[in-house]
Wavefront OBJ file of the C-alpha trace (Angstrom):
o trace
v 2.957 31.429 9.198
v 0.510 28.506 9.326
v 2.180 25.287 10.399
v 2.519 22.598 7.770
v 2.087 18.843 8.066
v 4.218 16.241 6.285
v 3.231 12.567 6.580
v 5.739 9.984 5.310
v 4.615 6.365 5.256
v 7.503 3.897 5.143
v 5.754 0.723 4.032
v 6.551 -2.327 6.216
v 8.880 -0.465 8.577
v 9.058 -2.289 11.922
v 10.130 -1.208 15.395
v 13.551 -2.843 15.091
v 14.288 -0.522 12.158
v 14.083 2.472 14.496
v 16.966 1.098 16.569
v 19.094 1.287 13.424
v 17.705 4.552 12.057
v 18.055 6.527 15.278
v 21.822 6.352 14.709
v 21.520 7.805 11.191
v 21.933 11.550 10.597
v 18.497 12.436 9.249
v 16.224 10.121 11.182
v 18.104 10.918 14.383
v 17.435 14.622 13.789
v 13.683 14.016 13.825
v 13.458 11.112 16.271
v 15.383 13.143 18.827
v 12.889 16.003 18.648
v 9.546 14.219 18.882
v 7.364 11.549 20.436
v 7.622 7.924 19.401
v 5.397 4.854 19.442
v 7.444 1.718 18.842
v 4.650 -0.815 18.401
v 0.944 -0.759 17.635
v -1.724 -2.971 16.102
v -2.577 -2.269 12.475
v -6.044 -2.751 11.019
v -7.259 -6.110 9.736
v -6.357 -7.138 7.093
v -2.918 -5.611 7.654
v -2.210 -4.811 4.015
v -1.212 -1.609 2.299
v -4.261 -0.132 0.620
v -6.862 -0.662 3.366
v -4.316 0.529 5.946
v -3.533 3.734 4.064
v -7.216 4.527 3.688
v -7.607 4.004 7.442
v -4.718 6.402 8.045
v -6.447 9.231 6.174
v -9.985 8.517 7.413
v -9.580 7.228 10.962
v -11.923 4.357 10.090
v -11.699 0.606 9.738
v -12.471 -1.187 6.506
v -16.127 -1.894 7.257
v -16.664 1.868 7.426
v -14.373 3.235 4.721
v -15.095 0.492 2.176
v -11.637 -0.536 0.900
v -11.116 -4.076 2.233
v -8.338 -5.332 -0.056
v -5.494 -3.997 -2.194
v -7.212 -5.155 -5.365
v -10.733 -5.637 -6.650
v -12.188 -9.125 -6.577
v -11.936 -10.887 -9.927
v -9.833 -13.256 -11.991
v -10.166 -12.262 -15.644
v -7.636 -9.422 -15.963
v -4.001 -10.278 -16.797
v -2.794 -7.687 -14.247
v -3.992 -6.900 -10.717
v -6.941 -4.509 -10.713
v -5.792 -2.252 -7.887
v -8.063 0.110 -5.984
v -6.802 3.308 -7.589
v -9.562 5.855 -7.223
v -10.809 7.793 -4.214
v -14.449 7.215 -5.178
v -14.052 3.854 -3.421
v -13.757 5.624 -0.058
v -17.148 5.918 1.640
v -16.300 8.507 4.325
v -14.641 11.913 4.509
v -10.848 11.886 4.347
v -8.002 14.057 5.629
v -7.790 16.025 2.385
v -11.411 17.146 2.592
v -10.856 18.282 6.172
v -7.704 20.142 5.118
v -9.532 21.970 2.329
v -12.205 23.065 4.819
v -9.356 24.559 6.837
v -8.173 26.461 3.717
v -4.999 24.364 3.419
v -3.208 23.484 0.192
v -2.830 19.733 -0.262
v -0.504 17.291 -2.024
v -0.119 13.515 -2.204
v 2.668 11.488 -3.802
v 2.005 7.762 -4.280
v -0.445 7.599 -1.398
v -2.768 4.669 -2.204
v -6.376 5.190 -3.315
v -6.040 8.910 -4.011
v -6.751 8.812 -7.754
v -9.046 11.648 -8.905
v -9.399 12.966 -5.362
v -10.954 16.437 -5.820
v -9.463 17.747 -2.571
v -5.806 17.196 -3.515
v -4.215 20.164 -5.285
v -1.035 18.359 -6.401
v -1.620 14.654 -6.953
v 0.508 11.744 -8.114
v -1.591 8.691 -7.355
v 0.179 5.430 -6.558
v 0.503 3.504 -9.797
v 3.249 1.102 -10.863
v 2.638 0.893 -14.632
v 1.747 -2.781 -14.853
v 0.912 -3.116 -18.525
v 3.622 -3.447 -21.203
v 4.345 -0.220 -23.049
v 2.773 2.075 -20.445
v 6.053 3.711 -19.484
v 7.990 3.811 -22.727
v 8.207 7.603 -22.813
v 7.819 10.583 -20.516
v 4.716 11.640 -22.455
v 3.045 8.272 -21.801
v 3.888 8.434 -18.111
v 2.532 11.985 -17.797
v -0.648 11.016 -19.641
v -1.177 8.053 -17.326
v -0.798 10.220 -14.223
v -3.150 12.802 -15.769
v -5.957 10.245 -16.064
v -5.605 9.706 -12.308
v -5.795 13.363 -11.365
v -2.412 14.989 -11.997
v -2.715 18.617 -13.150
v -0.247 20.613 -15.268
v 1.768 21.747 -12.237
v 2.139 18.148 -11.088
v 3.017 17.035 -14.607
v 5.905 19.506 -14.485
v 7.077 17.808 -11.287
v 7.098 14.470 -13.139
v 9.135 15.950 -15.975
v 11.679 17.424 -13.557
v 12.228 14.013 -11.994
v 11.876 11.717 -14.977
v 15.618 11.009 -14.813
v 14.791 9.186 -11.551
v 11.895 7.198 -13.030
v 12.689 3.440 -13.123
v 14.428 2.505 -16.349
v 14.922 -1.210 -15.611
v 12.552 -4.037 -14.684
v 12.973 -5.824 -11.373
v 14.934 -9.028 -11.890
v 14.207 -12.273 -10.095
v 16.383 -12.468 -6.985
v 19.105 -9.859 -7.325
v 19.570 -6.757 -5.222
v 17.279 -3.866 -6.175
v 18.974 -0.886 -7.801
v 17.765 2.719 -7.938
v 17.097 2.223 -11.648
v 14.532 -0.467 -10.729
v 12.613 1.277 -7.960
v 9.877 3.909 -8.081
v 10.919 5.228 -4.677
v 13.817 7.312 -5.984
v 11.384 8.994 -8.381
v 8.770 9.409 -5.642
v 11.246 11.131 -3.353
v 12.381 13.483 -6.095
v 8.765 14.480 -6.746
v 8.206 15.142 -3.038
v 11.233 17.437 -2.959
v 10.156 19.299 -6.094
v 6.659 19.845 -4.683
v 8.153 21.309 -1.521
v 10.478 23.650 -3.411
v 7.868 24.782 -5.940
v 4.608 24.845 -3.996
v 5.205 24.381 -0.223
v 1.871 22.567 0.335
v 0.331 22.886 3.786
v -0.475 19.164 3.855
v 1.803 16.718 2.044
v 1.553 12.932 2.312
v 3.904 10.459 0.636
v 4.303 6.683 0.508
v 7.649 4.895 0.140
v 7.608 1.144 -0.666
v 11.336 0.385 -0.634
v 11.527 -1.556 2.652
v 8.367 -3.481 1.807
v 9.829 -4.520 -1.545
v 13.085 -5.656 0.049
v 11.289 -7.662 2.720
v 8.965 -9.354 0.255
v 11.896 -10.385 -1.924
v 14.582 -11.270 0.606
v 13.063 -11.711 4.076
v 12.222 -9.484 7.012
v 15.759 -9.003 8.345
v 17.982 -9.889 5.388
v 21.342 -8.030 5.354
v 20.071 -6.012 2.377
v 17.699 -4.280 4.797
v 20.524 -2.285 6.401
v 21.415 -0.891 2.989
v 17.730 -0.182 2.391
v 17.444 1.680 5.677
v 20.546 3.693 4.769
v 18.823 4.659 1.517
v 15.653 5.730 3.311
v 17.750 7.978 5.547
v 19.334 9.585 2.486
v 15.876 10.142 0.975
v 14.684 11.734 4.217
v 17.758 13.953 4.076
v 16.751 15.112 0.594
v 13.319 16.073 1.917
v 14.745 17.974 4.884
v 17.135 19.823 2.563
v 14.259 20.760 0.231
v 12.257 22.090 3.178
v 15.178 24.169 4.378
v 15.698 25.592 0.901
v 11.992 26.461 0.740
v 12.134 28.040 4.194
v 9.483 25.749 5.707
v 11.442 23.197 7.739
v 10.909 24.856 11.118
v 7.201 25.375 10.351
v 6.617 21.711 9.427
v 5.350 18.966 11.722
v 6.612 15.534 10.637
v 4.714 12.274 11.051
v 6.827 9.242 10.133
v 4.807 6.053 10.218
v 4.330 2.541 8.879
v 1.218 0.744 7.700
v 2.072 -2.814 8.758
v 4.950 -5.139 9.582
v 5.944 -8.393 7.902
v 6.686 -12.004 8.771
v 8.939 -14.440 6.973
v 7.116 -16.964 4.797
v 7.906 -20.675 5.052
v 5.363 -21.891 2.486
v 2.526 -20.718 0.247
v -1.029 -22.045 0.284
v -2.772 -22.246 -3.087
v -6.326 -22.107 -1.807
v -7.954 -21.840 -5.207
v -6.159 -24.993 -6.324
v -7.629 -26.761 -3.298
v -11.069 -25.305 -4.027
v -10.792 -26.526 -7.617
v -9.883 -30.014 -6.395
v -12.943 -29.940 -4.126
v -15.268 -28.997 -6.996
v -15.720 -25.314 -6.186
v -13.887 -23.960 -9.246
v -13.947 -25.277 -12.815
v -10.768 -24.465 -14.735
v -10.493 -24.355 -18.534
v -7.566 -26.068 -20.340
v -5.780 -22.711 -20.662
v -5.894 -22.196 -16.890
v -8.658 -19.591 -16.868
v -11.678 -19.867 -14.592
v -14.633 -21.343 -16.467
v -17.066 -21.266 -13.547
v -16.898 -20.981 -9.763
v -18.918 -21.458 -6.601
v -16.277 -20.315 -4.103
v -13.099 -18.350 -4.743
v -10.277 -17.088 -2.513
v -8.673 -13.650 -2.652
v -5.354 -13.347 -0.839
v -4.765 -10.792 1.909
v -1.206 -11.923 2.575
v -1.459 -14.262 5.571
v -5.231 -14.503 5.363
v -7.723 -14.858 2.533
v -11.260 -13.657 1.845
v -13.542 -16.403 0.537
v -16.239 -15.279 -1.890
v -19.302 -17.468 -2.428
v -21.171 -16.858 -5.669
v -24.564 -18.152 -4.521
v -25.505 -17.485 -0.868
v -27.356 -20.810 -0.879
v -23.948 -22.523 -1.048
v -22.522 -20.818 2.062
v -23.287 -23.712 4.409
v -21.561 -26.215 2.115
v -18.562 -23.929 1.610
v -18.259 -23.313 5.358
v -18.194 -27.068 5.964
v -15.475 -27.505 3.336
v -13.343 -24.692 4.772
v -13.752 -26.029 8.306
v -12.456 -29.382 7.092
v -9.275 -27.690 5.829
v -8.681 -26.351 9.330
v -9.490 -29.682 10.994
v -7.310 -31.755 8.658
v -4.275 -29.783 9.838
v -2.141 -30.339 6.738
v -3.004 -27.370 4.522
v -1.456 -24.580 6.583
v -4.877 -23.170 7.459
v -5.219 -22.241 11.120
v -8.563 -20.500 11.574
v -11.906 -19.882 9.878
v -14.167 -16.878 10.494
v -17.486 -15.745 9.116
v -17.943 -12.234 7.735
v -19.978 -11.384 10.843
v -17.197 -12.559 13.168
v -14.456 -10.461 11.548
v -16.783 -7.455 11.380
v -17.430 -7.683 15.127
v -13.819 -8.371 16.135
v -11.804 -6.367 13.607
v -14.193 -3.946 11.915
v -13.552 -5.706 8.604
v -16.399 -6.319 6.211
v -17.031 -6.638 2.506
v -18.747 -8.752 -0.113
v -16.897 -11.915 0.964
v -18.513 -14.651 3.097
v -15.604 -16.127 5.074
v -12.006 -15.487 6.082
v -9.256 -18.084 6.405
v -6.024 -17.468 8.307
v -2.783 -19.367 7.938
v -1.411 -21.299 10.898
v 1.347 -18.697 11.299
l 1 2 3 4 5 6 7 8 9 10 11 12 13 14 15 16 17 18 19 20 21 22 23 24 25 26 27 28 29 30 31 32 33 34 35 36 37 38 39 40 41 42 43 44 45 46 47 48 49 50 51 52 53 54 55 56 57 58 59 60 61 62 63 64 65 66 67 68 69 70 71 72 73 74 75 76 77 78 79 80 81 82 83 84 85 86 87 88 89 90 91 92 93 94 95 96 97 98 99 100 101 102 103 104 105 106 107 108 109 110 111 112 113 114 115 116 117 118 119 120 121 122 123 124 125 126 127 128 129 130 131 132 133 134 135 136 137 138 139 140 141 142 143 144 145 146 147 148 149 150 151 152 153 154 155 156 157 158 159 160 161 162 163 164 165 166 167 168 169 170 171 172 173 174 175 176 177 178 179 180 181 182 183 184 185 186 187 188 189 190 191 192 193 194 195 196 197 198 199 200 201 202 203 204 205 206 207 208 209 210 211 212 213 214 215 216 217 218 219 220 221 222 223 224 225 226 227 228 229 230 231 232 233 234 235 236 237 238 239 240 241 242 243 244 245 246 247 248 249 250 251 252 253 254 255 256 257 258 259 260 261 262 263 264 265 266 267 268 269 270 271 272 273 274 275 276 277 278 279 280 281 282 283 284 285 286 287 288 289 290 291 292 293 294 295 296 297 298 299 300 301 302 303 304 305 306 307 308 309 310 311 312 313 314 315 316 317 318 319 320 321 322 323 324 325 326 327 328 329 330 331 332 333 334 335 336 337 338 339 340 341 342 343 344 345 346 347 348 349 350 351 352 353 354
């Protein structure tokens, strides 16, 4: 039998988590049987969507073309995420797998929408707009527009009882009824039982969500790690039931770490104060000369007219020199391309002071 490959990305897992997980029944089963790399450097910017495209292409952002989680812009009421694989400018793992005559599946792996080389596809999508997830039929239709076929739609129906039925509340502990990850894991297990794909990749955001909401090492994280071990146990059980566990190679990985945040920098507010953005009374952008797009602890600075780049660079350098805005470093597009392999339609990059 041809060996199978299962790739599970645990978003924002850090090396300290492995010290906890290696004592848990399911992670210990796998960690005790394989090789391990505790620490590595992610790509730049170290954010989810560019990192996941790098994982399936082996390329940095300047080569694969996805340099942020979302598209640049400020008119839509909801983030315009990079959903579709057409954004990727190089060959990916799924194309290579199809050349090798392998069946392929992806569950909530970013930027896989409408990928023609994925046989069973549930693209990562979190149903941002009101009314999008009122019924199972609406949810199935939404996944279908992103590439889900009838077999994958059946997987959604089987696991709709695990689909989030409650909205995330402000600061309380996350429940299974509020997270997509319980649904994601159920779909992974159903795909294994029904179709036994040769290549299966999946993305779990639970730890990332907890860390964003509560801090990198909040006590809730132990409970979150316990839950991830239970989910891994479900996957192992599904593989054993399907008779493919011993023929499957596991890759358990993370896309990036996290750091605790002491303060937020509202760069576009500063740019508006310095005359680079004109804001209408309702808060919308009326006009702009320079605009910042967040990358977490850095930001890409877009300049509308290249003739203004010198003036904008001088302004940004002053923010670094003044030492009060939380801005620690300024780079040009050419500098980050040379150092980090990061490029795009932006002109500059600002980093926080850490």
